C-alpha positions as CSV (number, residue, x, y, z in Angstrom):
1,M,-10.5,-9.1,62.5
2,S,-13.0,-10.1,60.1
3,E,-14.8,-7.2,60.7
4,I,-11.7,-5.1,60.6
5,L,-11.5,-5.9,57.2
6,S,-14.7,-5.9,55.5
7,G,-15.4,-2.6,57.1
8,R,-12.0,-1.2,55.0
9,R,-13.2,-3.3,51.5
10,E,-16.3,-1.2,51.9
11,L,-14.2,2.1,52.7
12,L,-12.1,1.2,50.0
13,A,-15.5,0.5,47.9
14,G,-16.9,3.5,48.9
15,S,-14.2,5.6,47.7
16,L,-13.8,4.3,44.3
17,L,-17.6,4.0,43.6
18,A,-17.7,7.8,45.0
19,A,-14.4,8.6,42.1
20,L,-16.5,7.1,39.5
21,P,-18.7,9.9,38.3
22,L,-15.7,12.3,38.1
23,V,-13.7,10.0,36.0
24,L,-16.5,9.5,33.5
25,A,-17.1,12.9,32.9
26,A,-13.6,13.6,32.1
27,G,-13.6,10.9,29.2
28,R,-16.4,12.6,27.7
29,A,-13.8,15.3,27.1
30,A,-14.5,17.3,23.6
31,A,-11.9,15.6,21.2
32,S,-9.9,18.4,19.2
33,P,-11.3,18.3,15.8
34,I,-8.5,17.5,12.7
35,D,-6.3,19.3,11.6
36,P,-5.4,18.9,7.8
37,A,-2.0,20.2,7.8
38,E,-1.1,17.6,10.5
39,T,-3.3,15.0,9.1
40,I,-3.9,14.5,5.4
41,V,-6.9,12.4,4.5
42,R,-7.7,11.4,0.7
43,L,-10.6,9.1,0.5
44,P,-10.7,6.8,-2.3
45,D,-12.8,9.0,-5.1
46,Q,-10.5,12.1,-3.8
47,I,-7.6,10.1,-5.6
48,T,-6.7,10.5,-9.1
49,W,-5.4,7.9,-11.4
50,H,-3.3,8.3,-14.7
51,R,-2.6,6.3,-17.7
52,Q,1.2,5.4,-18.6
53,P,2.3,7.3,-21.2
54,D,2.9,4.7,-24.2
55,F,0.5,2.0,-22.5
56,P,-2.7,1.3,-23.8
57,A,-6.2,2.4,-22.3
58,D,-6.9,0.0,-19.6
59,S,-4.0,-1.8,-19.1
60,V,-2.1,0.0,-16.3
61,E,-2.8,3.2,-14.1
62,M,-0.8,5.3,-11.3
63,A,-2.0,7.2,-9.0
64,P,1.0,9.2,-6.6
65,L,0.0,9.4,-2.9
66,F,3.3,11.3,-1.6
67,G,6.6,12.5,-3.2
68,A,7.3,11.3,-7.0
69,T,9.5,8.2,-8.4
70,T,11.3,10.8,-10.8
71,E,12.6,13.2,-7.7
72,P,15.1,12.3,-5.1
73,G,13.4,11.2,-1.7
74,L,10.3,8.9,-0.5
75,Y,7.4,8.6,-2.8
76,Y,4.4,6.5,-2.1
77,V,1.7,5.3,-5.5
78,L,-1.0,2.7,-5.9
79,V,-0.8,1.1,-9.4
80,K,-3.4,-0.3,-10.7
81,W,-2.8,-3.8,-13.5
82,H,-5.7,-4.2,-15.7
83,P,-6.3,-8.2,-16.9
84,G,-4.4,-9.1,-19.7
85,Y,-1.3,-7.0,-18.9
86,M,2.2,-7.4,-17.4
87,S,5.1,-5.2,-17.8
88,A,8.3,-5.8,-19.9
89,P,11.3,-7.1,-17.8
90,H,13.1,-4.0,-16.4
91,T,14.9,-2.7,-13.6
92,Y,15.2,-0.5,-11.2
93,V,18.3,1.3,-9.1
94,T,16.5,1.5,-6.1
95,D,14.2,-1.4,-3.7
96,R,10.9,-0.9,-4.4
97,L,8.8,-2.0,-1.5
98,C,5.1,-3.2,-2.8
99,V,2.1,-4.8,-1.1
100,V,-0.6,-5.8,-2.6
101,V,-4.1,-4.3,-1.6
102,S,-6.5,-5.9,-3.8
103,G,-6.8,-8.4,-6.3
104,T,-4.3,-11.0,-7.6
105,W,-0.8,-9.3,-9.3
106,W,1.4,-12.0,-10.8
107,V,5.2,-11.6,-10.4
108,N,8.8,-13.2,-11.4
109,S,12.7,-12.3,-11.6
110,G,14.2,-12.7,-14.7
111,A,15.3,-11.1,-17.8
112,D,13.2,-13.6,-19.7
113,F,9.4,-12.7,-20.3
114,D,7.5,-15.7,-19.0
115,P,4.4,-15.4,-17.7
116,A,3.7,-19.1,-17.4
117,H,6.1,-18.5,-14.6
118,T,4.8,-15.6,-12.5
119,I,3.7,-16.6,-9.4
120,P,0.6,-15.2,-8.2
121,A,0.6,-12.8,-5.5
122,P,-2.8,-12.2,-3.5
123,A,-4.1,-9.2,-1.3
124,G,-2.2,-8.7,1.6
125,T,1.2,-10.1,0.2
126,F,4.7,-7.9,0.4
127,V,6.8,-8.2,-2.5
128,R,10.3,-6.7,-1.8
129,R,11.9,-5.5,-5.8
130,V,15.7,-5.4,-5.0
131,A,17.7,-3.2,-6.8
132,H,19.2,-3.8,-10.0
133,T,17.5,-6.8,-10.8
134,P,15.6,-7.6,-13.6
135,H,11.5,-8.2,-13.2
136,Y,8.0,-8.0,-14.5
137,D,4.8,-8.8,-13.0
138,G,0.7,-7.8,-13.7
139,V,-2.2,-9.4,-14.1
140,K,-3.1,-12.3,-16.5
141,R,-5.7,-12.4,-19.2
142,D,-7.8,-15.0,-17.2
143,G,-7.8,-12.5,-13.9
144,T,-11.1,-11.3,-13.0
145,E,-10.6,-7.7,-11.4
146,P,-7.7,-5.4,-11.6
147,A,-4.3,-5.5,-9.0
148,V,-3.8,-2.7,-6.9
149,I,-0.4,-2.4,-5.4
150,A,1.2,0.2,-3.1
151,I,4.6,1.1,-3.7
152,C,7.1,2.7,-1.8
153,G,10.4,3.3,-2.5
154,M,13.3,6.0,-2.8
155,G,13.2,8.0,-5.9
156,P,14.5,8.8,-8.1
157,V,14.1,4.8,-9.4
158,G,16.1,5.0,-12.5
159,Q,13.6,2.6,-14.0
160,V,15.3,0.6,-17.1
161,W,13.7,-1.5,-19.6
162,L,15.7,-4.5,-20.9
163,D,14.5,-4.2,-24.2
164,P,14.5,-0.4,-25.0
165,G,13.0,-0.9,-28.7
166,Q,10.0,-3.0,-27.4
167,P,7.7,-1.2,-25.3
168,G,6.7,-1.1,-21.4
169,W,3.9,-3.4,-21.8
170,R,2.8,-6.5,-23.2
171,R,-0.7,-8.2,-23.9
172,V,-0.9,-11.7,-21.9
């Protein structure tokens, strides 16, 4: 009986080994080239950053990636806050979903601007800004690098500054 089982194992192993070159050859098939109409890739040096209007140089920049915050529909942007600047308290009419890509972003809720009560959101942190709730954020003066935040939501965002008579930024 053991001779029969041994023979069957050898026969099975031989069949599998004989088929191995065919399997390996099939794995070497050439992949089709990327279709830039189906997979859009923008490398970091191809992303264009824009200074925000009415904000000082080296305070905050935005890089639109998809859609627009001012138009209906889905948008995706990168925001870069430089050390020493934060936004003034404001709201949006739609939720914003944020992921800190690099650096540390300092965030808080409420209408009272108090950077001492912001909390750090280091790289990898997810932050959801709930529609119609006042908040502010940025990078404290002692920050060693800008914070880059990826933000996604539905436009138009309808940003409202709580004190429209003051600039939308604060030097901290």
